[in-house]
N, C-alpha and C positions, 0 to 999 in steps of 0.2 A: 508652744506657739508655732504653727506651721508657716505663717506669713512673716516675713521680715518687715520692719517699720516702713521701708520705701514702698513695698507692695501695698501695705495697708493704707498708707498715705495716698498713693495714687488712686486707689479705689474710692476713698472718701472725696478726693479732689474732683474726680470726674462726675460723681453723682451730685455733689454740691454745686458745681459750676452750672449744671443744667437747672437745678433748683433756683439759683441766683438769677439766671437769665430769665426764667419764667416769672420770677418776682418783679423784675423791672419791666417785663412786657405788660404786666397788669397794673403797674403802679400809677400810670397816667389816668386810669379810670377810677382810681380810689383816692387820688390826691385832690383835695378841694381847692383848686386854683382857678382864678377868674379866666374866662374864655379868651379875653383879650391879651393875657400875659404871654409875652414871648420869652422873657427871661427865666420863668419857672421851668419850662421844658428844657431850656439850655442847661440849667443847674442839674436837672434830673439826668439828662443825657451825659453830662460830664461825670456825674457820680456813677452812672452805669458803666461808662468806658473805663474809669479807674478801677471799679470793683471787679469787672470781668477780665481785666487785662492780664492778670497773673496772680502769683502768690501760691504758696504751698498749702494754704488752708490748714495750718497746724492747729489753729484754735478749734476748727471743726473736728479735726482728728481727736484732740483732747476731750472735747465734748462727748463724742460717741464712745470713746474708750472709757471715759468715766462712767457712762451708763453701763458699759459691758463689765465693769467691776462688779455690778450688782446682778445683772441678768444678760443672757444672750438672746432673749426674746425681743421682738420689736417694741420700741418705747415711744409712746405718743409725746409730742412736744419737742422732739429733737430738731425737727426741721425749723420750727419757729425760733428755737434757741440758736441754731446755727446761723440763720439769717441775722439775728440780733447781734451776735458776736462779730460777724463780718461787716455789718453796717457800722458798728462802733469802730472797727478797724479802719473802714473807709473814712469815717470822720477824722480819725487820728492822722491818717495819711494826708488828707487835704490840709489840715492845720499844721502838721509837721513841715510840709513843703512850703507853706506860707512863712512859718517862723524861720526856716532855714534858707528861704529864697532859692529853693531847688527848682531847676528848670525841667528835670526829668524824673520820672518814677515808673518803674516796671517797664522800661524800654520805650516809654512814650512821654508826652508832655505832662507836667504836673497840672493840676486843676488851676492853680494860680497863674501859670504861664499861658495856659489855654485862654483864660479870661484876659490876660494882658494882650495877647495877640488879637483877640476879638474886639477889645476896646483900647486900641493904642493911644487914643487921645483922651481917655478917661481913666487914668490910673487909680483914682479913688474908687470908682465904680468897680473896677476889676478886683481891687482888694476887698471891697465890701461884699461883692458877690461870692468871692472865695470863702470868706468867713461864713456867709449865710448858707452856702452849699454844704459846708462841713457841719453847721448846726442842723441843717435838714437831715443829714445822715444820722446824726445823734438822735434826733426826735423819732426818726423812722425805726431806729434800733429798739426803742422802747415801745413804739406803737405796735410793732409786729408781735410782741409778746402780749400786750393788752388785748389784741384782737385774736389771739390763738384760741382754738376750740379746746380749752383745757379747763379743769376745775378752777374756780376763782382763787382758792387758796394757793394753788400751784402757780397761777399766773402772777399773783401778787409777790410770791416769794422770788420768782425769776426776775421780775422787774426790780425788786430790791437788790438782788445780786448785781444786775447790770448798772443800776444807778450808783451803787457803792463803788463798782469797778471804774465807772467813768470819773467819779469824783476823785478817787485815788490817782487815776491817770493824770488828771488836770494838776493835782498837787505835784505829781512826779514831773510834769513838764515845767512847773514853776521852779522846783528845786534843781532841775537839770540846767536851766538857765543860770540859777544862782551859783551852781557848782563852778561855772567858768569865771566867776569873780573871786574864787578861792585860789590862791597862788599855787599851792601844792596839795590837792585833795588826796586823802589816804583811801585805802581800800574800803574801810567802813563807810565812808561817805559815798563812794562810787557804788557800793553794794546797795545802800539805801535808795539812791536814785534809781538804780536798775529795778529794784523791787517795786517802788511806787510807779515808775514810768511805764514799765512793761509787764512785769511778772504778775501783778494783781489783776490786770484785765486780760492778758494773753494766756495765762496758765491757770491761776486760781479761779477766776471767773468761770471759764469753761468747765473746770473740774466741779465746781459747785452746781452749775446748771445741769450737767450730765447726771450727777448723783440725785439732784432733786427730781428730775424727770423720771428716773428709775425708781423713785419711791424711797430713797435713803435720806438721811438727815446729815448734810455736810457739816453743820455746826458741831455735831458730836465728835468730829475728827479734825477740827479746825487747826490745832497746832501742827500736826503732821502734814496736812494739805498745804498750809502756809509755808512750811519749811521746804517742802518739795518744790512748790512754785517759786519761792525765792531763789533756790539754788539753780533751777532751770532758767529763771530769768537772768541770773548773773552769767550763766553760760551763754545765753543768747546775746546779751549785751556785749560780752567779751568778744563773741564771734563777729558781731556787727562791727565793733571797733577794730578788730583784727583785719577784717576784709576791707575796711575803708583805706588801709594802707597797703596790705599784702594781697588783696583780692584781684580778680579779673574783672575789669570794667565791663567788658562785653557780656560776660556771663551774668553779671548783676544788673545790667541795664541802667547803670548810672556811673558817673566818673568816680575814680578814687581820689583821695586827698582832700575830700570835703571838710573833714574835721580839722585838718591843719589850717585850711583857708579861713575857717570860721573861728579859729582860736579856741577850740573845744578841748577841755582837759579830760579826755577819754582814758580808758584803761591803757590803750596803746600809747598815747601821747605821754601820759604820766610815767609809764615804764621807760619810754625812750629818754625822757629828760633826766630820769634818775640813773640811766645807764651810760650816758655820754658826758664828756667834759671838754673844756678848751674850745678850739675852733669849731668842732662838730656841734657842740651844744649851742654855741653862738649862731651857727648856721640854721639849726632847727628853730631856735627862738626868733630869729629874724623872719622866718617863713610863717611862724605860728600867728594866725590872725591876719595874714596878708591875703586879701581876696584876689590879688593879681598873681599869686603864687603859680608858677608855670608847671606844666606836666613834667618838664625836665627837672625842676627843683624837687617835686614830689618823688620822682624816680631816684634822685640822689639821696633824699631823706630815707627812702625805703632801703636803699643799699646800706646806709649808715646803721639803720635799725637792725638789719639782718646781721651785719658784722658784729654788732653789740649784743647779739643773742636775744633781741626783743621778740622776734617771731617765735623762737623756740620757747621762750618763757611764757608767752601768751598761750601757745598750744598746750604746754604742760599745765598751766593754770586752768584752762578750760576742761581738760581731762580730769583734773583733780576735783573740780566742782561737779562735773558730770558723775563721777564715781560716788560722791557724797549723796547726790540725788538718787542714784541707783540704790544705795543702801537704805535710804528712807522708804523707797517703794518696796523694797524686799520685805519690810516689816508688815506690809499689808496682806501678806499671804494667808495667814490664819483666818482673816476676816472676809476677804474678797476673792473673786474667781481667779484661778491660776493663770489662765490665758491672758486676761487683761492686765494682771499685775506684771507678768513677764514683759508685756509691751511697754509699760511705764518704766520698767527697769532698763530696757534697751534704748528707749527713746533719747535720753539725755546725751549719751555717747554718740549716737548716730547723728543727732541734730548738730553737734558742734563739729562734726567731721564733714558735713556737707560743704561744698565749695561755692555755692551760690544760693 
């Protein structure tokens, strides 16, 4: 492989961002909204703003590279699939920020807080419009596939992949909330949450869509695709949890310590609680779930965690799961194209070593 993952990612990101902007430019002419409606254009504009504001487009990368496992020729349907996976991601971001009461996302206001600012005297309307904007993104993610100029069988198969991915994600969100009612969740529980909440729509879904578009049958390789996706999803969730305490807020575009303030039993929090005792553990437990937890308190907890070796353990765990994912991808060599297989081998390790 002549290109390293960051170079390949940057190329896909640039091309897709142009495609996404063009999609939103024409959406107003294809969305059947009453001419008198002022709120519908507001919803669309906020979806556009959030969608185009940033992100590494890793789902788009996985989609294209999955097709390249089969062929290096142009593949019809990838643009529609890419729009679908990113619209589903937008849906997830809108609802995640509502669930988490997050004020910012990707360096700007969350959709929920944008509506709260727009309707300061109508909080129920702000909440309702946020839910509906997220629902609209979900519906658009399916509509873009149904309207793609592709054979009916392929369109139907792609819609089934995305519908299944969305349903798995919703279940993942439910068990993610349920996890925080568990006093001491173990890794098996945390892995299951990561698999349902993110791996199945962020990794497995794009893999299936790319292979389908290229003419392959992903169902024939389901166990290994699912295992790769699960491992990459675990790496990604660990990385997110790690950065929430040990990351750079400016680079991420959102504050650190959110998981602590919300009382979330993440990989980092669980490892921290198991690594400390006495006054330090009491200090962490007092801050856990306190929405008024100050940046100074978060900084002190970060220092406690670093002294206890939590940061080192998290990095080691991420590398271990990334290596397991690499080994899964390495077994694809006899079947699929060397160049694309090499990309999937390198991607897990690179993705966990990114700093933002």
